[in-house]
C-alpha positions, 0 to 999 in steps of 0.5 A: 859330611854328615847327615845330622848337620844337614838335618839342622842346617834345614830345622834351624836354630833359636838364631835362624829358627826357619833353618837355613838354604840347603846346597845341592851337595847336602842335598844329593849326598841326603837322596842318594846315600837314603837311595844306596841305603847308607843314611837310616829311616830316623835321620831321613824322618828328621830331616822331613820333617826339617823340610815339613815345617822350613818349606825349600825355596825353587831353588831347592826343589828344583835341585830335590827334584833333580837328584830324585830324578836322576835317581833311576832311569828316565825315558829317552824320547830323543829321535821322536820329533817333538813338541813333548808336552804332558799334563798333571792333576792332583787328584779329584773324583770323577776325573777322566779328563787326562784320557780325552785330552791327550788324543784332542792334543796329539790330533793338534800336533804336539806328542803327549807322554803321560806317566799316569797312576792308579787310584788310592783313597778316594781319587780315580787313577787313570791306569785304573779307567785305562785297565777296564779296556778289555786287553788294554795294556797300560805297563808297557816297555820302553821302546813301546812306550816310544814307537805308540807314542811316536805313531799316535801322538800320545802313550800312557804308561804307569812308573816303573821300579827302574824310574824315580826310585827315590820317590817310590822311598821317600813317599812311603815314608812320607806317608807313615810321618806326617810330612805328606803335606809338604808342598816342596815334598809333593812338588818334587814327588810330581815334578820327577816322574813327568820329567822322566818320561821326556817331556818339554813341557808341563801343564798342572791341574790343581784340584781345589775343594772339598774332593782335592788334596788342598781344601783351600785356593790359597794352598791350592795357589800353593801347590799351584806355585811350587810346581809351575815355578819349581819347573822353569827352575828346572828348564821346563816351560810350566803352567797351572790352574787351579780347578774346582774340585768340591763336587764330582766332574761329570756325570760318570764316577767309576773306570768303564763309566770314564770311560764311557765318558771320554769317548763323550767329549771326544765325540762332541756330547761330554759334559759341559764340565768335563768338556771345558776343563779338557778345552781349558788345558788342552788349549794351555797345552798346544800353546806350550807346545808351539802349535798355539799363538795364544790361547784362544786360538788353541780352544779352537784347534782342540775343537776341531780336534773333536769335531774333524773325529781325528781325536776320537780316532787316535783315541782307537788307535792307541786302543789296539796299539796297547792291545786294547779290543777296540771292537769289544769297547764299543760293544760294550759302550752303555752295557757293561755294569755290575749286576749289583745295582741299586737307585739312590733316590732323594730325600727332600723335595727342593734343588740339589743344592751340592754333591760333595765330591769326597763323600762320593769318592769314598762311595765309590770306593766301597762299591769297588771304584777305588782302592784302601791299599795299593795291592787291591783290585777295582772293579771295572763295572762299579760305578755311579752315574748321575742323573741329576746334579747340582742345580736340578730341581727333584722330586722326593723318591727321584732317582738322583743316582744309579750306584753299581757295586763290586757286591750288595753289601757295597751297595749299602754302605756308598748310599748311606756315605751319599745321603750325608753328600746330597744336599737341597735347598729351596733356592737353586744354587749359583753357578761357580766357575770351574777354573778358580785361577791360572799360574801362567808366571811367577 
């Protein structure tokens, strides 16, 4: 078997311009050969480009995901009573949903093994938010992961070098060959890591809008269908929600700021949008986990987990288990802010008709919330606190946001981006739905 023949098969020819479906043996040859170093970058780059233009079937994408999954270690959850259900978000601004979601679902009787990522570009990262808790260890060993999962019903960690090495290699090459925006390749990248953590079922939050990877509903739906369909090809239960990411989620964009807001949700007084999406995702997780007979019952169970205080209790137990200082977390709440502060004021009188999520996310990066390179440190105390949001009427000069930056220079550059992000009008804008669509059946 030769790599060039597989490339040509997927590339196509005048008689078959859209290429042909690859076999398991051919996909295994490509993935395993690249991980071993037998197939050079330039041939893999050609194969990635052929996939980018001609796509893959659910079956092919499932095989690719399985090959990537088997390129390294998996987290073994045998001996722990399930069910195991996780959620994955494609990334957004102010998206702290994983933080309250995991303890809520765990409180309902579903175990949540959660492997999360860090911020890159304009989107935030769950691990950076957790790391803003003094002492919290977001990178833990597999035995610790198992122990904490059994103890509190959920555990949070990041991808290690031993888990899905094929994904790390292929993503690095995709990043420099213009093949990142391939739905089959995105699907395989996400699913290989999620299956490696041991989940029986998955709920996907596919963001759509200016602050999302997928800008249009049609593209978001294609990705949602690919994620759910491929997961099912691999024997997993899966559903996907397509959710609005034109505006930042909640009232905070930052690391410790979002920890605080997550605790607000767990106490039952979080922002309406964050609460709504958290409950919706949690409801589907309880359904897939078999502890709720339907979506409505799942919503009720998640609400009860919050109202009883059980979800907040589990969150704090997890903080303590993974090394966090609970007393300091509680003492810092509402107080831990960077000394580099500025007020961002309305430039017009009228209704706020929009706050662009992408520009707001970039402003956060300038403040120190995110990173432009994987080796760049974030500032836990940096962020944006929104006092007013879309639909609010403001007078010129009204403080719309509090900005907290790593340094003074970041405050100025963030404010410049936000001036372009905030839009005004003479009439209140119509409400936009948070959940734009669902993929529950294919």
